[in-house]
N, C-alpha and C positions, 0 to 999 in steps of 0.2 A: 225583806228576805234577801238572801245572798245566793248567787248561783252555785251549783255544785263545782263548777270549774274554779271559781274564785275560792270557795271553801277549801278545796283540795290544795290550791296554791298557797293559801294562808297557813294551812296545816303544815305544809312543807317548810314554809318560812319559820314557823315556830320551831321546827326541828333544826333548821339552820342556826337559829339564835341559841338554842340549847347546846348544839354542837360547838358553837363559838365559845360558850362558857366552859365547856369541857376542855377545849383546846387551850384556853388561857389558864385554866387550872393545871393542866398538864405542864404548861410552860412554867407556872409557878413552882411546881415540884422540881423541874429541871434547875431553875434558878436557885432554889433552896439547896439543891445538891452541890452547887458550886459556890455556896456561901455569898450569893448576891441577894441579900434579903430585901433590898429596896426594889430591885427588879421583880422579885417574887410578890412583894406587896402591891406593886403596880398591876401585875397580872391578876391577882386576887380581886382587886377593885374592878378591873376590866371584866372579869368573869361575872361579878355581881351586876354590872351594867348590862351585860348581854342577857342575863336572866330577866332583868327588868324589861328588856326589849321583847323577849319571848312572851312575857306576861301582857305587854301592850297588845300584841297580836292576839293572844289568848282571849283577853277581855273584849277586844273589838269584835272578834269572830262570834263570841257569845252574844254580845249586844246586838249584832246584826241578824241573830236568829240562826246562825250556823252551828255546826257541831264540831267541837274541838276533838281531834283524833291525834293522840300522842303516838308518834312513830318511833321506831328503834333509833337510838343514837349510836352512831359509829364510834369506834375507839379512836381517839386522837393519837398523833405522833407523841413519842415520849422523850426523845433525845434530839439535841441539836449540837452542832459542832462548836457553836460560840454564841454569845449574846447577839452578835450581828446576824447570824443565821436565823436565830429565833425571831428577831424583829423583822427580818426580811420576810419570813413566813407570815408574820402578823400583817405586814403590808400587803402581801399577795392575797391573804385571806380577806382582808377588808375590801380589797378591790373586787373579789368574788362576791362578797355580800352586797356591795353596791350594785353589781350587775343583777343579782337576784331581786333586789328592791326595784330597780328600774324595769325589769321584766314584769314584776307584779303591777307596777304603775301602768305599763302599756296594756296589760291584760285588763285591768280595771277600766281603762279608757275604751278599749275595744268593746267591752260589755256595758259601757255607759253607766258604770257604777261610781257615781260621784263621791259618796261617802268614803269608799275605799281609797279613791285617789286623794281625797283631802287628808285622810289619816296617813297615807304614805308620804305626803309632802314633809311631814316631820322627820320621817326616816331618811328621806333624800338629803335633807339638811344635815342630819346627824352623821350620815356617811361622809359628807364633805369633811367634817371635823375628825372623824375616825381615820380617814385616809391621810389627812394632813398631819395628825399627831404621829401616826406610825412612820410616815416619811421623814419627819423631823428627827425622830429617834434613830432611824436608820442612818440619816445623814451624820448625826453626832457620833454614832458608833463607827462609821466609816472614817471620820476625822480623828477619832481617838486611836484607831489602829491597835497597836500593842501597848499603849500607855496604861500601865496599871493604875497610876494616879488618876488619869482621865476616867477610867472605868469606875473607880471608887467614888469620884465626884458625881458621875451620872447616876450611880447606884443610890447615892444619898438624895439626889434630886428626884428620882423616880419614886423613892420611898416616901417622899413628902406629899405625894399626890393625895388629895382629899383631906390633908391635915391643916390646910390653910397656910402652909409654909411657902 
């Protein structure tokens, strides 16, 4: 069994992961509106990944005998000033999610809930990758500045995500 405190915290994390998917889908719509289809494709893939994270928490909570409780998902931002502003928001959001995961890990430790801590280790490693990827894209966009050619090249690179290219 799982404690009510951890059950509540895991349900909140499910909500955070679903919100992440909403946020990235919203960013995809922004990128589509400015004809950056590769950026949009990257965001759609990221949204799918975030939903898979939500399902990992969902399934774990169910397996542990907890009750999944789906909470209202807040509306995400819809507009950004630039691709750099959008990816800076991604970077900040991933840092926030890392903090959420770390807090969950500490809670599970304080409750001596080893299965939850073990499950969360995967997410801790995943967040290192998430933050690193966002930071690298922010760096590239910072280097590109106002170069239209640089933006189109990065758009093509981001659009290749998941295609094996």
